[in-house]
N, C-alpha and C positions, 0 to 999 in steps of 0.2 A: 835651596838651604838645607843644611845637614842638622838632622834633629840630635840633641843631646842623647847620651845613652839612656836607654830604657831602664826605669827602676823596676825592681822584681815585683813590686805591688801593682802593675798596671800590665794587662795583656797587651800583646803586639798590635792588635787591631785597633783597640782604644788608643794607643800610644801614638801610632802613625796615622790615625783617623781624627777621632774626636779631639784630642788634645793638641794635634797640629795645626789646627784651624786657625786659631788668633795669630801664631807666629806666621804662618802661611799667608795670611790676609795682608799682614803687615809688609811682607816682602813680595806682594802681589803675584803669589802663587795661586790664590783663590779670589776670584772677583766676587763683589756684592752681586746679587740677584735684583737688577734695577727694576724688574717688573713686580717686585714684591715691595713692602714697606721700606722706606729709605733708611730707618734704623737697621734695618736688617743687614748684615755685613757678610756673613758666610755660613755654609752648613756642610753637614756630612752625613751619609747614611750608609747603611751596610744591613745586611741579612745574615741572621745566626740561628742556627739549630737551638731549640730549648736545651736540649743534652748537652751541646758544647758550652751554651751560656753558664748552665748551672755548675758544670764541671771547673769552668773557668772561676766562678764565683767562690766555689769551694776550695779552689786551690789558691786563693788570696788575692784576687784581682778586685781592687777598691772600686772599679767601674762596674764590673759586672755585679757586684755586692750592691752597689748603689742602685742598679736597675733592679735587681732581684727584691730590694726592700720597697721600692714605690710602685712597681708594676707587675710582679708575679703574682699576686693575689688576686688583682684584678683581672688578669688574662686567664686565670683558671675560673674565675667567676663567668667571665665571658664564654669561655668554653662550655661551662656547664649549661648556661642560659640559652646558647645557641645551638646545643647538642652537636656541635662541629669539633673535631680534634685539632688543637693548634700544636703543631710541631715545630713552627719556626716564628722567628720575631723579626719584623722588619724594623729597624732603629734608624730615627732621623734626629739629628742634633742641630738645632739653628742657633748661632751665636748671634745675640742682638746687643747693638751698640747703645751707649748712653746717649751720646749725642751724634752730630753728623760731621765732625771732624774728619776729612778724608785721609789726612797723613798720619794721625796719631789716634788710632780708635781706643776708646774707653769702653770697656765691656761691661755691660749692666745684667744681663742674665741669660739664660739658656732655655730654649724651648725643645723639650724632649718628647718625642712620638714614638711610641711602640705599639705598632699595627694602629689601632684607632684609638688608642689612651694617650691623652695629652696630659703633660705637666710643665708648668712653668717654674724654673729654679733662678730666683734672684741669687746674685754672687755677692760675697763681700770678703774682704781680707784685713790684716793687720796694718796699722802704719808701721813703716819701716821693712816690710816683707818685700822681696824682689818683685812681686806681683803688684804692689800698690801703685806703680806708674801706670798700670795697664787696667786695673779693677777700680771703679769709682767708689764703691761702697766701703765703708769701713764699720769696725765693731764699735759699740758704744765706748765713750770715755767713762772709765769708773771712777777715777780720780779727779773730781769735778773741782776741787780746790787748787790743784797742783797748778805751778806757773805756767806749764805749756798749755793746760786747758784754757786758763783765763786769757792767755794771750791770743789762742784761736778765738776766743769769744770777742775780744776786742777788736780783732781783724774783721769778723763777721758784721759786728756793729758799724764798723768804719764803712764796709762795703754797702751796707743799707743806707747809711746816711749819703754816700756818694752815688749810687747806682740805681736805687729803687724808685722808680717814677712814681708809683702809687703811694708810696710813703712820703714822697716830696709834696705831692698834691695835697694831703690831707694832715700831715704831720708837722707842727710848727717847730719841733726841734731840729729839723733837718735843714732848715734856711738859716740857722744862726742861733744867738742867745735868746733865751725866752723868760718871760717875767718869773722873779724868784718868788717862793712862797713867804709867808710871815717870818718864819724861823727856819734855820737849817743847822745841821751839825756840820762843822768844819772838821774834815778829817785829814787835812794837809800834813798835820804832825800828830802821829799816833801817841805820842807822850804828852800831848796838850790839846786833848780833845776839848771843843767848848761850842756852844750855840752861839748863833749870830741872828740879829733881827735886821729885817729889811723894812725900807719906808713905803714899799709898794711900787716904786718906779725903778728898782734895780733890776737889771738883766744878766743872765749868765747860764751855766749848765749845771745840773744836779741830777742825782739818782733818787729813786724813790723806792722804799721797801714795802713789799706786800708779803704778809706772814700771818701765821695763826697764833694768836695769844696763848690760848689753852690755859689748863691749870698753871698757876704760877706759884712758885715757892716765896714765902713771905719776904725773904731776902731780895728776890727779883723785883718786887714791887717798888724798891728804892730808886730803879732807874727812872721812873715816870716823873716828869716834870710838873711841879706844882707852883702854886703862887709863893709859897714859901721858899723855894729853892731855886727860882728862876735867875735872880740875880747872880748868885755863885755859879750858875751853869753859864751864864753868859761870859764868865771869867775862865772856868775850868770844868770839866767833868772827870772824875775817876773813872777810867775805863774798866777797872776790875769789878765795878758793881753792875755793868752792864750784862745782860743776859748773852748767852752764846750766839743766839741768832743775831742780835745787833752787831756784836763783835765781828762775826763774820761778814756781815753786810758792810762794815767799815773797811775790812780787808779787800773785798771785792771791789768796792769804790775806788780805793787807792790803786788797785792793780788795772783798773780801767782808764786810769789816768784823769778822774773826775775828783774835785776838791770837795763838794758838799753832798750830804746825804740829808734825805727827808724820813723821818720815822716818826708815825703818829704819837707814839707815848713820850716821845722827847720833845716833840716840836707842837705840840697842843697842850696847853695848861690843863691837866687832867682834872682840877678841882674847881675850875672856873666854867660855869655854865655859858656865860657870855663869851668867851674865847672858844670853847667847843662849838657853839653855834656859828660863831663868825668863820671858824675854820672849816665846818662842815658845808658852809655855802660855797668854799673855795675848792671843794674836794675835786670836782670836775676839771679845774685848771692844774691841780697839783699833779695828778697823773698824767694829764694830756700833754703838759709843758716838761715833763721829765724827760732827760736825755735818755734814759733807760730806767726800766722798773726792775728792781732785783726780786723775783718770785721765789721766796724760801719754801718751795714745794716739798722739799725733802723733811722739813722739820714739823713734827707734830706740836709742838709748842715754842714758846720764846727762849726757854732754856736749853732746847736740845742742839740747835746749831744746824747747818745744812751743808757744810763742806766736807762732811765725812767721806771717805771712799765707798763707793757702792760696791755691792757684793752681786757679781752676774752669775746668772745660772749657768748650767754646763751647757755646751754649744749643742744646739738642736739640729745641726745641718752635717753633711758629709764633708769631710775635708778632702780634697783632691789637688792633684798637682796641677800647675800651670806653667807651660812653657812659654817664657817671656822673650819676645823678639828681641833681637840685637840692638842695642842703642844706637848703633851707626848704621844706616841703611845700606851704605855701600859695602859693608862687610856681610857676604852671603855665606861665610863658612860656617856660622854657627858656633865658633869656637867660644865666643863670649857669652852664648845664651845661658841664662840662669833658669832655674827651676822655683818657682813660688809655690806658696800654698793658698788655696782659695775654698771658702765654704760655699757649699751650694746648698739653698734652702728651699724646701717644698712650699709653694705659696698657696698650694691647694689643701694644706693641712694646718688648720687654724692653731693647733697646739704646737706646732713647729715654728709657724710663720708669724702669727700676731702675738702670742702669748709669751713666749721666751724672751728674756731680756736681752741677750746677746745679739739677736739678729737686728736690733735697732730699728724695728719698723713699726711698732706700735704706738698709739697713743699712751704715754707713760703716766703712772701713777704720780699724782701730786696732792699733798693734803690741802693746799689751798683751793683745790678744785671742789672741796667740800664745804667750804667756808661762804656765807651768804655776802659778807663785806667784800671778799676778794674777787667776786664776779665783776663788779663795776671798776675795780682796780686794774684787772686784765683787760677789759675791754676799752677802757678809756686810755690806757697806755700806748704811747708811740711804739715801742718796742720793749719787749720783757726778755730777760735773761732768766730763763726758767731752770732752776735746780730741783728736778725731779727725784723721785726716790731711786731712780735708775740711771740718769745721766744728765747732761746739760743741754739746754735748748735755747734759741733763740727765736722768739715769736715777733713779728711785725705785721704791719699791714698788707705787706705782700706775700709771705709765706711763713711756715714753721719749719726750722730745720735743725737737725741734731748737730750739735758743735763737733767737730771732727770727721764729718763726712758719713755718718750712719745713716742708712735710709730712715726717714720718718714717714709713717702711715698717718694720714689726715683724719683716719676714722676715730671718731671720739674727740676730735678738737672742738673747743668752743667756737662756733662761726664769728666772724668779726662783723662790727657794725656796718650799717651802710654806709657808703662814702658820704653822702649827701647829709647825714647827721653830723659831720665835721665841717661842712660848707654849706651855710645858709644864704648865699648870694642869691638863690633863685627859689621860688615857691614850687611845692609839689602839688599837682592838681589832685584834689580830693577825688576817690573813686578811679584814678588811673591805675594802671597795672604797677607803677613805680609805688604809688601810695599804698595799695594794696601788700606789696613786697615789704614795706616798711611797716606797716601794721602787724603783718605776719611775723616779722622778726622781733617786734616788741612781745607779742605772746609767746615766742620761742624764749625769750629772755627770762619772761616771768615764770614760764615752765621750769627753766634751769634754776632760777632764783629759789624757788619756793620748794626745791628739792633739797636745798642746801642748809646747813646748821646755823643757828642763829643763837648765840649765848644769852643776849638780852633782847626778849621777844618784843619790848617795846621799840626796838630799832627796826621793826619791819618795814617802814615806810621810808626811813632815812637812809637805810643801807643800800637802797636802789635809787635814791633821789637824784644823783648825778646822771645816771642813766636816763631818767625820765626827763630831765633839762635837756639832754641832748636830742631827744625825740620830740620834744614839745612844738619846736618850729614847724614839724611836718604833720603831727598827729593832733595838735593843739588848734586853738587855745581850750583852755578848761581841762586842767589835771583833777581827777576825782579820785585820789586814794588808789591809784593803780589802773584806773579806768579813764576814758577820755570823753569829754562833753559831746563831741560829734558823733561818736558811735556808741554812746552809753546803752542803749538798748541791746545793742549786741554784745558789748563788753560784759554785760550783766551774766551773760550765759556760760561763765566759767564753771568748772566742776571739778571736784576731787580726783585725782589720779590714783594709781596703785592701790588697787582694792583690797589686796592682801597684807596692806600695812595696818598697823595698830590704829585703833579709833581716834580721830580727832580731838582735841579739845580747844575750845575758844580761848584766845589770848585775853589777857587782860586790856582793857579798851585799846586798840590800836587803829581801827577802822570801823565803818559801819559794816552791818552783816552782809551787805551786798557786794562788799569788796572782797577779793581773795586775801587781802592783808589782814582780815579778821580771824583767820584760822590758821592754825599750826599745822602745815602738812603740804605736800606736794599737789599742785593744780595743774590743770591743762585748760585750753580753750580750743575745743574741735566741735564747733557748732555745725549744723548741717545749712544754717542760713548764711548768707553773705550780706554786705552792706545794701546790695540791690534789692533784697528780699523785702516783701511786704512787711510793714510794722504794724502791731495791733494796738499800740500804746502811744502815749506822747508825754515827754518830760515837761512838767508844768515849772518845776523849782527845784533848785539843788543848793543846799547849805552846807558849807564844808569849812568850819572855822579852824584856821592854823594856829597850832601851839606856839610859832614864832613867825611873826610877818616877814621875817628876812629869809625864810626857809620856805619858799613857794612850794617845793615838792616834798616837803618833810612831815613830821608828824602833825596830826590833827587832834582837836578836842573832842569832835563830834562830827555827825554827817547825817542828813536827811535828804532823801529823794522823794519827791511828790509827782506821782503819775496821774493822768488821766487813762484809767484802764479799766477793763473788766475784771470782776473778781467773783470766781465761782467757788463755792463751798465744796471741800473735798473730803472723801474718807478712806482709810486705809483698807486695801484689799487682801495685800499679801506682802510680808516682809521676811528677808532671809536674816534671821537675828543673829545667826552665828557669825556670818561675815559683814553685816550691815551693808550688803552690797547692792541691792535693789529694793525698791519699795514701790508698789504700784497704789496709785489712789484713783479714786472714781468721782467723776463730776456728780453732783447732786441730779438726778433724774428728772425731779420736779422742775428745777430751773430749765433745765435743757427741753424738757416737754413743753413747758408754757413758751418757749421761745419758738417752737416748731411751727405753728400755724403762722406766726408774724413773719419767719423767714421764707417759709413756702411761699407766702403770697407775694413776697418781693423778688423772687427769683423765678422770673418767666424765662421759658425756654429749657428748663430743666428737664431731661428726658428720662434721668435714672436718679432716684433719690430713695433712700432706705424707708421702709414702711413707716417706722417710728424711730424717734432717736430717744434713748433713754439711758445711754451711758456714753463715756468717754474716758478711755483708759489712758492714764498718763504713765510714762516710766521715769522713774528717779534713778539713775544708775548708782548715785552714792549719796547718802546724807552728808551735809556739811559738818554735822556735829553729833557724837554718838548720844549726847543727852537728849536729842529729839526723838529717840528711838520709840518711845511710847505716847508720842503726841496723839491727842484726840481731836484737836481742832486745828484744821488746815485749810488754806484757800489757794487757789491756782490763778495766777496772773499771767495769761497769755502776751508775750512780746513781739515775736515774730513769726512769720509763717512762709513757706515755700511750696510751691506746686510740684508734686511728684506723681509718678504711676506706680502702681504695685503689680509686681511680676508674679505674685502668688495668686493673683485673683484672675479669673476668666469669665467674661472677657476682661482684658486689662482695664482696671477702674481708676478713673483720676481721683486725686485726693490732695491733701495738704500736710506737710510735716510742720507741726506746731511746736514751739519751743517758748519757755517761760519759767516761771519761778513758782515753787511752792513756799508759801509763808505762813507764818502763824502769828498770834497777838504778840506784841512786845510788852514788855513791863517797863514803866507804867504803860497802859494801853491806849491813853489818848494824848494828843499833842498838847503842850503848854499853849492855853491862850486860845484854843479851839476845841470843838468837840469831834475832831476827826479822829478816827481810830487809827493806831499806829502798829505797824507789822514788822517782823523781821524775817529775813531769808531763813529757809529750812534746807531747800535743795534746788539744784537745776532739774528740770525735767522737760520731756518732750512727748508727743504722741504722733502717731503716723498709722492710722487706721481708715481705710476707704469706707468703713460703714456708715459713719457719721461725720468725720471730721471735714469731708468736702464742703459742707455748709458751715463750718464753724467760724469762718471770718465775719459772715454777716451776723452770726449770733454774738459774737464779740462786739461789733458796732452796735448792736441793739441793746446788748447789755453793758455798755460803758457805765462804770459806776457813777450814780448822780452825784457822789460826794469824792473828791480826789483822794487816791489812795497814797498814804505816806509809808515809806519803809525806811528803817533806820538800821 
């Protein structure tokens, strides 16, 4: 094969070696190394003196400049650390294929090794460049609302419907028409928009909108459906009163060939509590049955719209030539060979590879990713067409992909729901690995959810209720304001996360104090115990009156947890008041001391016990509520314990890690109809000290409170 003329910007060594590899592989002049990874297709190596390399770089060779930028500094550091002079560089370039197609290789990246320094450079090019038929990756699509972008999106959606086996298994909309919601916007004629109402038995296809309402101008509130304008909207809706985000969603729906669109502000009667509750109870099905969810992540509010052209940052990669193989394999002359342009991106440099927009490889910014309501809309959707602040993506149960072929990095993606939450034809065995994975996924969702913003704090439970409904067959029965009855003693061990954040406030009543839904801020559930750990308490009774009996996973009007548990008086010994990040409390030494003789007498065979037990230090990583900073009266309720060994003791001492809650008296401090004192949660706490905690489980059993402990 005859190479095309060498451009002045590339030295002869690079042109006839490094850049010739793809064309020569195609024409079978370079054989794949079969002993290496099957994706690897061809390589080239050469040795060059540093003086010649730098001279060539300063003379304008793009390849030598590329090597200088990415390797020279590290080579000099290596020379300094090893105290050995480095005069030459051994360069090896391995071209790596995207797939395993033998006749038409698509190139994915290059591995460049200079002496012992290795870098991987993913490659991408523009649509329409001669190199595009040989390089798989593309730049991001910035004009997300353009016909060509939406046409590509439509094709990718159809591919999902036809070919994605995982989506076929769990997504109803891949197998045919699905049940239609109560109301939909008919978008078939943009000059005659109107609502339709269904009778509950009709089936068809529709799109759903996930968006951020945000602050609204007074005129934009006119778009909401009310009892007063419902009849008129069944006849016609004036499209000019609709905010830009909804108008954009109508345009996308039509471009995808879909007739109906579901928008909460239009399809739910906003001044009817009855209709709101009825539709909230169906929210799971609205997004699950939608053919596609339009995720308006590029809009900060309903008035902004999301189809504006995105502005991409400057290219963070080296632009290098690419010798395109001849289209006709029989033509060995090279007379028709074209030279394309390909970007090489340094994947070892986070600033170049993950952060910059134009590489198309990072998890892109989306305003819907910061909103609590939008989490369940994303996770329940069969597939979502996501208009991020940077490009256009399709997310389904199989994968997330950038429309147009730009590489997508899954880093930062919201993980999908476990498949079994969509298919309840079989029961999950409680305590099995599968069940543990489902439970862990629930708490991951809670952690994500509580880090998001919520305009109406009273929506804390209802905005995640559809997800709770999905998990209930596996983790239920018994949903307790974000916790589960089967594992409530372990679920109580949530704690505040992000200690550097501003102090939390308690919400106007949304949940009992022992639920994460009672506080405004991010939480996490990272306990040391597992459901197989020993429990130190027993649930006697749970009261959880619903605000609406039709919303089994929705708002509540109260909540009480009655435990058979030990209750130890505590006192504060230290507090970091600046960040309210840690509080230590000390169990009443008189109480522990009185128990010592009894416990010692019952523990035969103990060879090493502390000489006396006069304290137990409990660590509370973060208070639930900054208003509790100056509390004087506190009690400790141990809930679980797990055996551990302490590496910092010699000889190694056995002990327990005890986890539980610090509580204080609630107001009012007695339960109606009884003389039982009532407490509220202050913080999660734990203790792990071999000095006395090894005997603590026996003390707990000895000191089970004679009267049950009620926490509200």
